C-alpha positions as CSV (number, residue, x, y, z in Angstrom):
1,X,38.6,19.9,27.6
2,X,38.5,19.9,23.7
3,X,38.9,16.0,23.8
4,X,36.3,15.6,26.5
5,X,33.8,17.6,24.5
6,X,34.6,15.7,21.5
7,X,34.1,12.4,23.2
8,X,30.5,13.6,24.6
9,X,29.5,14.8,21.3
10,X,30.3,11.3,19.7
11,X,28.5,9.7,22.5
12,X,25.4,11.7,22.1
13,X,25.5,11.1,18.3
14,X,25.9,7.4,18.6
15,X,22.9,7.3,21.2
16,X,20.9,9.2,19.1
17,X,21.4,6.9,16.0
18,X,20.9,4.0,18.3
19,X,17.6,5.5,19.4
20,X,16.5,6.1,15.8
21,X,17.8,2.6,14.5
22,X,14.8,1.2,16.7
23,X,12.2,3.3,15.4
24,X,9.1,2.8,12.9
25,X,11.3,3.6,9.8
26,X,14.5,2.2,8.3
27,X,17.2,4.7,8.7
28,X,19.5,2.8,6.5
29,X,21.2,4.1,3.5
30,X,20.2,2.4,-0.1
31,X,17.4,0.7,1.7
32,X,14.5,0.5,-0.8
33,X,10.9,-0.1,-0.1
34,X,8.5,-0.9,-3.0
35,X,4.9,-0.7,-2.8
36,X,2.2,-1.8,-5.2
37,X,-0.8,0.3,-5.2
38,X,-4.4,-1.3,-5.5
39,X,-7.8,0.3,-6.5
40,X,-11.1,-0.3,-4.7
41,X,-11.5,-3.8,-6.8
42,X,-8.1,-4.8,-5.5
43,X,-6.4,-4.4,-9.0
44,X,-2.9,-3.4,-9.2
45,X,-2.4,0.3,-10.7
46,X,1.5,0.5,-10.4
47,X,4.1,0.7,-7.9
48,X,6.1,3.3,-6.0
49,X,9.5,3.1,-4.9
50,X,10.9,4.7,-1.8
51,X,14.8,4.8,-1.6
52,X,16.7,6.2,1.2
53,X,19.4,8.2,-0.6
54,X,21.0,9.6,2.7
55,X,20.6,8.9,6.4
56,X,22.1,10.6,9.5
57,X,21.4,9.9,13.2
58,X,18.2,12.2,13.0
59,X,17.4,12.5,9.3
60,X,16.8,10.4,6.2
61,X,16.2,11.6,2.6
62,X,13.9,9.5,0.5
63,X,13.6,9.4,-3.2
64,X,10.2,8.4,-4.6
65,X,9.9,7.1,-8.1
66,X,6.1,6.0,-9.4
67,X,5.8,3.3,-12.1
68,X,2.6,2.6,-14.1
69,X,1.3,-1.0,-14.2
70,X,3.1,-1.5,-17.3
71,X,6.5,-0.4,-15.6
72,X,6.6,2.8,-17.3
73,X,8.3,5.5,-15.2
74,X,5.8,8.4,-14.3
75,X,7.3,10.8,-12.0
76,X,10.0,11.2,-9.1
77,X,9.9,13.3,-5.8
78,X,11.9,13.6,-2.6
79,X,10.9,13.8,1.1
80,X,12.5,13.9,4.4
81,X,11.9,11.7,7.5
82,X,13.4,12.9,10.8
83,X,13.8,11.3,14.1
84,X,13.8,12.6,17.7
85,X,14.8,10.3,20.4
86,X,13.2,7.5,18.3
87,X,10.0,9.3,17.5
88,X,9.5,9.6,13.7
89,X,8.3,12.7,12.4
90,X,6.6,12.7,9.0
91,X,6.1,16.0,7.0
92,X,2.4,16.6,6.8
93,X,3.0,18.1,3.3
94,X,2.7,14.3,2.2
95,X,-0.8,14.7,3.0
96,X,-1.6,17.1,0.4
97,X,-3.4,15.6,-2.7
98,X,-0.8,14.6,-5.4
99,X,-3.0,16.4,-8.0
100,X,-2.5,19.5,-6.3
101,X,1.3,19.2,-6.0
102,X,1.4,18.5,-9.7
103,X,-0.7,21.2,-10.9
104,X,0.9,24.0,-8.6
105,X,4.5,22.5,-8.6
106,X,6.2,25.6,-10.1
107,X,4.0,28.1,-8.2
108,X,5.6,30.0,-5.2
109,X,4.3,28.5,-1.9
110,X,4.2,29.2,1.7
111,X,3.8,26.1,3.8
112,X,2.9,26.2,7.4
113,X,2.2,23.0,9.7
114,X,3.6,20.7,12.0
115,X,4.9,17.0,11.9
116,X,3.0,13.7,12.0
117,X,4.5,11.9,15.0
118,X,5.1,8.1,15.3
119,X,6.2,7.4,18.8
120,X,9.2,5.2,19.4
121,X,6.9,3.3,21.7
122,X,3.4,2.5,21.0
123,X,0.3,0.7,23.0
124,X,-3.0,-0.4,21.8
125,X,-5.6,2.2,22.4
126,X,-2.9,4.9,22.6
127,X,-3.9,8.2,21.3
128,X,-1.5,10.1,19.0
129,X,-1.0,14.0,18.3
130,X,-2.7,15.5,15.5
131,X,-1.2,17.3,12.6
132,X,-2.1,20.1,10.1
133,X,-0.8,22.0,7.3
134,X,-1.7,24.9,5.2
135,X,-0.2,25.8,1.8
136,X,-0.7,29.2,0.5
137,X,0.0,30.0,-3.2
138,X,0.0,33.2,-5.6
139,X,-3.0,33.1,-7.8
140,X,-4.3,35.8,-9.7
141,X,-3.6,39.5,-8.8
142,X,-4.5,39.8,-5.1
143,X,-5.9,36.4,-4.8
144,X,-4.5,33.5,-2.7
145,X,-5.1,30.0,-3.3
146,X,-5.1,27.8,-0.2
147,X,-5.1,24.1,0.7
148,X,-5.6,22.9,4.2
149,X,-5.1,19.5,5.6
150,X,-6.1,18.2,9.0
151,X,-5.1,14.9,10.5
152,X,-7.3,14.0,13.4
153,X,-8.5,11.1,15.8
154,X,-5.2,9.5,15.6
155,X,-5.2,6.2,17.6
156,X,-3.3,2.8,17.8
157,X,-6.2,0.4,17.0
158,X,-4.2,-2.7,17.6
159,X,-1.3,-5.2,17.0
160,X,-1.2,-7.6,14.1
161,X,0.9,-9.9,12.3
162,X,0.9,-9.1,8.6
163,X,2.2,-11.2,5.5
164,X,3.0,-9.7,2.3
165,X,5.3,-10.6,-0.7
166,X,8.0,-8.7,1.1
167,X,7.9,-11.0,4.2
168,X,6.1,-11.2,7.6
169,X,6.0,-8.4,9.8
170,X,5.0,-7.6,13.3
171,X,2.8,-4.3,13.1
172,X,1.0,-1.6,15.1
173,X,-2.3,-0.4,13.3
174,X,-3.0,3.2,13.4
175,X,-6.2,4.7,12.3
176,X,-6.5,8.5,11.4
177,X,-9.3,10.7,9.9
178,X,-8.2,13.4,7.2
179,X,-10.1,16.4,6.3
180,X,-8.8,18.4,3.2
181,X,-10.1,21.8,2.1
182,X,-9.1,23.2,-1.3
183,X,-9.7,27.0,-2.2
184,X,-8.4,27.7,-5.8
185,X,-10.4,30.6,-6.9
186,X,-13.0,28.6,-9.3
187,X,-12.3,25.5,-7.4
188,X,-13.8,24.9,-4.0
189,X,-13.6,21.5,-2.5
190,X,-13.7,19.9,0.7
191,X,-13.4,16.1,1.4
192,X,-12.7,13.7,4.2
193,X,-11.4,10.1,4.3
194,X,-10.6,7.7,6.9
195,X,-7.2,5.8,6.8
196,X,-5.6,2.7,8.4
197,X,-1.9,2.0,8.2
198,X,0.2,-1.0,9.6
199,X,3.6,0.3,10.8
200,X,6.5,-2.2,11.7
201,X,9.7,-1.5,13.7
202,X,12.7,-0.7,11.4
203,X,10.5,-1.2,8.3
204,X,8.1,1.6,8.3
205,X,4.8,1.3,6.6
206,X,3.7,-2.2,5.5
207,X,0.1,-1.5,4.3
208,X,-2.1,1.3,4.1
209,X,-6.0,1.3,3.4
210,X,-8.1,4.3,2.5
211,X,-11.6,4.7,3.0
212,X,-14.2,7.3,2.1
213,X,-15.3,7.3,5.9
214,X,-14.9,5.2,9.1
215,X,-16.5,1.7,8.2
216,X,-17.3,3.0,4.6
217,X,-16.2,1.1,1.4
218,X,-12.6,0.6,0.7
219,X,-11.4,3.2,-1.8
220,X,-7.9,1.6,-2.3
221,X,-4.6,0.5,-0.7
222,X,-0.9,0.3,-0.7
223,X,1.2,-2.7,0.2
224,X,4.9,-3.3,0.6
225,X,5.7,-6.0,-1.9
226,X,9.5,-5.7,-1.9
227,X,12.3,-4.5,0.7
228,X,15.7,-4.5,0.0
């Protein structure tokens, strides 16, 4: 009986791994994706390296390293990508502005929210689940600081073959709107922007564009320039 249970468990694990290996993220240990960041004028602002440091049948840990355009190392961070039956689950925390993470990195935080899901099977015009996250931090006595992020109006805009210095990829194009509310005592800020992301099977994000609003001017973009 114990042997049978072991065989079944191994089969489930292998099946799950096979499902996740055909998802919109490279679940491959030591896989490294390098993105070049461009500003509104399409000028390079530096690069960010994403390295898969560990990977199982349902979870990948990724280390990021940011470099200036001169090649100077700026900062490091880590995040997790999970997989459920081939559907990618992205932590919504990644949508919190980096300047907020940097400023309050050492503060005690409570984070509540859900995942952004990239289904294993995508179709043009498909509507995708929304996501949200609230980060609450301790401020001055009896004062709470909050950051709220809502990701909404998510839809598969189309399919596109995209060529970058890293190669040529078949991609699905996903559009979404992002609302951010920041209440940090003296700082109250509310902003919205529109984002388009190109996803490729087994490769992850190939390109990401950011706009102040839908059909507004381009604010900047990220492009996959190295994959190894």
